[in-house]
C-alpha positions, -999 to 999 in steps of 0.1 A, spaced: 814 5 -62 776 15 -52 758 4 -19 736 -18 -42 765 -35 -50 776 -47 -19 741 -62 -11 740 -87 -35 772 -101 -18 772 -129 5 793 -128 34 816 -155 42 836 -163 76 867 -179 65 874 -196 99 848 -221 93 837 -214 58 800 -206 68 780 -182 52 767 -154 75 742 -140 49 739 -111 28 751 -74 35 719 -50 41 736 -23 54 767 -2 56 778 16 86 796 49 73 819 74 89 808 106 73 833 128 86 862 106 75 843 98 44 847 60 48 828 26 55 831 16 90 813 -15 92 789 -40 71 757 -51 84 744 -86 82 707 -93 91 689 -119 109 723 -136 119 716 -165 142 739 -191 154 713 -219 150 720 -217 107 695 -192 106 665 -212 119 644 -196 148 663 -159 136 655 -139 165 655 -107 142 691 -97 155 719 -80 128 754 -89 128 776 -56 125 813 -63 114 836 -37 111 857 -29 80 890 -40 95 875 -78 96 870 -80 58 897 -100 40 885 -98 4 857 -83 -19 855 -106 -44 825 -104 -73 801 -123 -54 813 -129 -19 827 -109 5 851 -127 28 855 -120 68 872 -133 93 856 -138 127 871 -161 152 844 -181 172 855 -160 201 842 -130 187 808 -143 178 803 -153 215 814 -121 223 793 -101 204 764 -126 213 769 -115 250 769 -74 243 805 -68 243 812 -45 215 851 -55 210 851 -66 174 815 -74 163 785 -64 178 748 -78 175 717 -51 172 679 -57 172 
């Protein structure tokens, strides 16, 4: 699979069914030869309105399934809140 194949997929959170966006980038571990995380741009808790330019970085371990058109991830609300508070436990935001 090519990186460009990932960039056309929607990212859906299976916990609440919300679309988080599309993958814009991948974080790679070149030493281990693996993908560490996917990056979803302009994530906003306000349904994409008033986007603050943040990116949501979702660790590979949170990916449940990669389908033909979507990537299903499991992110609990507390993980998104911690990310919003800049706690790097599960997911992170970056500007």
